[in-house]
C-alpha positions in Angstrom: -2.6 -28.2 -18.4 -2.7 -25.6 -15.6 -1.0 -26.0 -12.2 -4.4 -26.3 -10.6 -5.4 -29.1 -13.0 -2.1 -30.9 -12.3 -2.6 -30.7 -8.6 -6.2 -31.9 -8.9 -5.1 -34.9 -11.1 -2.3 -35.8 -8.6 -4.9 -35.8 -5.7 -7.2 -38.1 -7.6 -4.5 -40.6 -8.5 -3.4 -40.8 -4.9 -6.9 -41.7 -3.6 -6.9 -45.1 -1.7 -8.1 -48.0 -3.8 -11.6 -49.3 -3.1 -15.1 -49.7 -4.5 -15.9 -47.3 -7.3 -17.9 -44.3 -6.1 -19.3 -41.2 -7.6 -17.4 -38.1 -6.6 -19.3 -34.8 -6.4 -18.8 -32.3 -9.2 -16.1 -29.8 -8.3 -17.2 -26.3 -7.6 -16.8 -23.9 -10.5 -13.8 -21.6 -10.2 -14.5 -18.0 -9.0 -14.8 -15.6 -11.9 -12.9 -12.4 -11.8 -13.4 -9.5 -14.2 -10.2 -7.7 -13.2 -8.2 -7.8 -16.5 -5.3 -9.9 -15.2 -3.7 -12.0 -17.8 -3.0 -15.5 -16.4 -0.1 -17.8 -17.0 1.1 -21.1 -15.7 4.4 -21.0 -13.7 6.4 -22.6 -16.5 5.2 -20.2 -19.1 7.0 -17.4 -17.3 10.0 -19.4 -16.2 8.9 -20.5 -12.7 9.2 -24.1 -11.5 5.9 -25.4 -10.2 7.8 -27.8 -7.9 9.3 -24.8 -6.1 5.9 -23.4 -5.5 4.7 -26.7 -4.1 7.7 -26.7 -1.8 6.7 -23.2 -0.6 3.3 -24.4 0.4 4.7 -27.4 2.2 7.1 -25.1 4.1 4.3 -22.9 5.2 2.2 -25.9 6.3 5.1 -27.5 8.2 6.2 -24.4 10.0 2.7 -23.1 10.7 3.5 -19.8 9.2 0.4 -17.5 9.4 0.2 -16.6 5.7 -3.1 -15.3 4.5 -2.6 -15.4 0.7 0.2 -15.5 -1.9 0.0 -13.8 -5.3 2.8 -14.0 -7.8 3.0 -11.9 -10.9 5.8 -12.3 -13.4 6.2 -10.4 -16.7 2.8 -8.8 -16.1 0.9 -12.1 -15.8 -0.7 -13.5 -12.7 0.9 -16.9 -12.0 -0.3 -17.8 -8.5 -3.4 -16.7 -6.6 -3.6 -18.8 -3.4 -5.4 -18.4 -0.1 -5.0 -20.1 3.3 -7.9 -21.0 5.5 -9.9 -19.1 6.7 -9.1 -16.6 4.0 -10.5 -16.8 0.5 -10.5 -15.0 -2.8 -13.8 -13.4 -2.1 -12.5 -11.6 1.0 -11.1 -8.1 1.2 -7.9 -7.7 3.3 -6.9 -5.0 5.6 -3.6 -3.9 4.0 -2.5 -2.0 7.1 0.5 0.3 6.4 0.5 -0.5 2.7 -2.1 2.2 2.8 0.6 4.8 3.3 2.1 4.0 -0.1 -1.3 4.5 -1.6 -1.6 7.8 0.1 1.8 8.8 -1.3 0.6 7.7 -4.8 -2.4 10.0 -4.5 -0.2 12.9 -3.6 1.7 12.2 -6.8 -1.5 12.1 -8.8 -2.6 15.4 -7.3 0.7 17.0 -8.2 0.4 15.7 -11.7 -3.0 17.3 -12.1 -1.8 20.6 -10.8 -3.9 20.4 -7.6 -0.8 20.7 -5.4 2.2 22.9 -6.4 5.1 20.7 -5.5 6.5 18.6 -2.6 8.2 21.7 -1.2 4.9 23.5 -0.6 4.6 24.4 3.1 2.0 22.3 5.0 0.6 25.3 6.8 -0.2 27.0 3.5 -3.1 24.5 3.1 -4.6 25.7 6.4 -4.4 29.5 6.5 -7.4 29.9 8.8 -6.1 27.7 11.5 -4.7 29.0 14.8 -1.7 26.8 15.6 0.0 26.3 18.9 3.8 26.4 19.3 4.2 28.1 16.0 7.9 28.6 15.2 10.3 28.8 12.3 10.6 25.0 12.1 6.9 24.5 11.9 6.6 27.2 9.3 9.1 25.5 7.0 7.5 22.1 7.3 6.9 20.9 3.8 4.9 18.1 2.1 8.1 16.2 1.4 8.9 16.1 5.2 5.6 14.3 5.7 6.2 11.9 2.8 9.7 11.0 4.2 8.6 10.8 7.9 11.0 13.6 8.8 8.4 16.2 10.0 10.4 17.1 13.1 7.5 17.3 15.4 6.9 15.2 18.6 5.5 12.2 16.8 7.0 8.8 16.1 9.7 9.0 18.8 7.3 7.5 21.4 6.6 3.8 21.9 3.8 1.9 20.1 2.7 5.0 18.1 1.1 6.6 21.1 0.5 9.9 19.2 -1.8 8.0 16.7 -3.9 6.8 19.7 -4.0 10.3 21.1 -4.9 11.8 17.7 -7.8 9.4 17.3 -9.1 10.3 20.8 -8.9 14.1 20.1 -11.9 16.2 19.0 -10.1 17.5 15.9 -7.4 15.3 14.4 -6.0 18.0 12.1 -5.7 20.4 15.0 -4.0 17.8 17.1 -1.3 17.3 14.5 -0.7 20.9 13.7 -0.4 21.8 17.4 2.4 19.2 18.1 5.6 20.9 19.4 8.6 20.7 17.1 11.6 18.7 18.5 13.8 18.8 15.4 14.3 20.7 12.2 12.1 19.3 9.4 14.1 16.9 7.1 16.8 16.0 9.7 15.4 13.1 11.7 13.4 10.0 10.7 10.4 9.2 13.0 7.7 6.8 11.9 4.6 8.9 12.6 1.2 7.7 11.2 -0.2 11.1 11.8 1.9 12.3 8.9 0.1 10.4 6.1 -3.2 11.2 7.7 -2.3 14.9 7.4 -1.5 14.2 3.8 -4.9 12.7 3.4 -6.5 15.9 4.8 -4.4 17.9 2.4 -5.8 15.8 -0.4 -9.3 16.7 0.8 -8.4 20.3 0.7 -6.7 20.2 -2.7 -9.2 17.9 -4.5 -12.5 19.0 -3.0 -13.2 15.4 -2.0 -11.6 12.9 0.2 -8.7 10.5 -0.6 -11.1 7.5 -1.2 -13.2 9.4 -3.8 -10.1 10.8 -5.5 -8.5 7.3 -5.5 -11.6 5.8 -7.0 -11.5 8.2 -9.9 -7.8 8.5 -10.6 -6.3 5.2 -9.4 -8.7 2.4 -8.6 -11.2 2.6 -11.4 -8.5 2.8 -14.1 -6.9 -0.3 -12.6 -10.3 -2.1 -12.5 -10.3 -2.0 -8.7 -13.9 -1.6 -7.6 -14.4 -3.4 -4.3 -12.7 -1.1 -1.8 -13.3 -0.1 1.8 -11.4 2.8 3.3 -12.7 4.4 6.6 -12.7 8.1 7.3 -12.2 10.2 10.4 -15.1 12.0 12.0 -14.8 14.9 9.5 -14.8 12.7 6.4 -11.0 12.5 5.8 -9.9 9.1 4.7 -7.4 7.4 7.1 -4.1 8.1 5.4 -2.0 5.7 7.5 -4.0 2.5 7.3 -7.2 0.5 7.3 -7.6 0.3 3.5 -9.2 -3.0 2.5 -8.5 -4.5 -0.9 -8.6 -7.9 -2.5 -5.1 -9.3 -2.7 -5.4 -9.6 -6.5 -6.0 -5.9 -6.6 -3.1 -5.1 -4.3 -0.9 -6.8 -6.9 -2.1 -4.4 -9.5 -0.6 -1.5 -7.5 2.7 -3.3 -7.4 2.6 -4.0 -11.1 1.7 -0.4 -11.9 5.0 0.7 -10.2 7.0 -2.0 -11.9 5.7 -0.7 -15.2 6.8 2.8 -14.1 3.3 4.2 -13.9 2.0 2.8 -17.1 -1.2 0.6 -17.4 -2.1 -0.7 -20.8 -1.9 2.2 -23.2 -2.2 4.9 -20.5 0.6 6.6 -18.5 -1.4 6.9 -15.2 1.4 8.2 -13.0 4.4 10.1 -14.3 7.6 8.1 -14.4 9.3 11.0 -12.6 7.0 10.5 -9.6 7.6 6.8 -9.6 11.3 7.3 -9.5 11.1 10.0 -6.8 8.7 8.0 -4.6 10.8 4.8 -4.7 14.3 6.1 -4.3 15.9 6.6 -0.9 15.4 10.0 0.6 16.3 8.8 4.1 19.4 6.7 4.7 19.0 6.2 8.4 15.7 4.7 9.7 14.9 2.4 12.6 16.3 -0.6 10.7 18.6 -1.5 7.8 16.1 -0.2 5.3 16.0 3.3 3.8 12.9 5.4 3.1 11.3 7.1 0.1 8.0 8.8 -0.1 6.1 6.5 2.2 7.8 3.5 0.5 10.4 1.4 2.2 13.6 1.2 0.1 15.9 -1.8 0.6 19.5 -1.0 1.2 22.7 -2.5 -0.2 21.5 -6.1 0.4 18.8 -5.7 -2.2 19.7 -2.9 -4.5 16.9 -1.4 -6.5 14.2 -3.1 -4.4 11.3 -1.1 -2.8 8.3 -2.2 -0.9 5.0 -1.2 0.7 4.8 -2.7 4.1 
């Protein structure tokens, strides 16, 4: 008996006593063709009672949870949604998008479309005239964008004002390249959403298509992820910092792919070397207790070995 059947049976037993009446037929469950193997909580060592307590905690505290997915040992155990959200709705995954952008850079490296993470950013744009060009800007490398240590005047201001300014500019790429340098690349952490967007533009340059099309071919389709929305800038470059929309069940596939060190089924989709590099701490001092990898947050000593897309 599944957890859902158990809950349904409990609900029926607890109905008030009264005259017999005919209840409507329950709606058929949504059908997903997404290759997830399913399991009951107990089959993978999880106590269903604890999950029920979690739902009660969310309800009592009024916590604004949209959905909860739990995967254990590669099997989907829980796929729950809170009104008004439902399984059929895509979700704006916000800055989780950054970790997807990082993964696409790893795939481009793997395919030889990008040399390595030490490749200078300006080498991708040889025909651009760049303001405030100096030695620091010339040494700016892909790795500095991936670790949010670009060194230019972005990410130090309140409420990501540079992102707003970039989006209001006529040329988002030119806006980023023209930013003055305020630190040597690789020396100061500053959470700048323009950095992953610049990486998205680099993906467009390196792959001959935009990040969304590259992701569909190299990441989403192999994972069985087909219902995706990912907006682009006025020049067709996918937003590298956010706005990706996925079904939560599909988001879980991305996490599982990394837990399996880049392997999905019989295929090594992403090299284990990249998985290790992306999810280890390259930055020890950020704006909180966490460390930072390649657009992945890496938990510190409190949770050794843990990394997350947030």
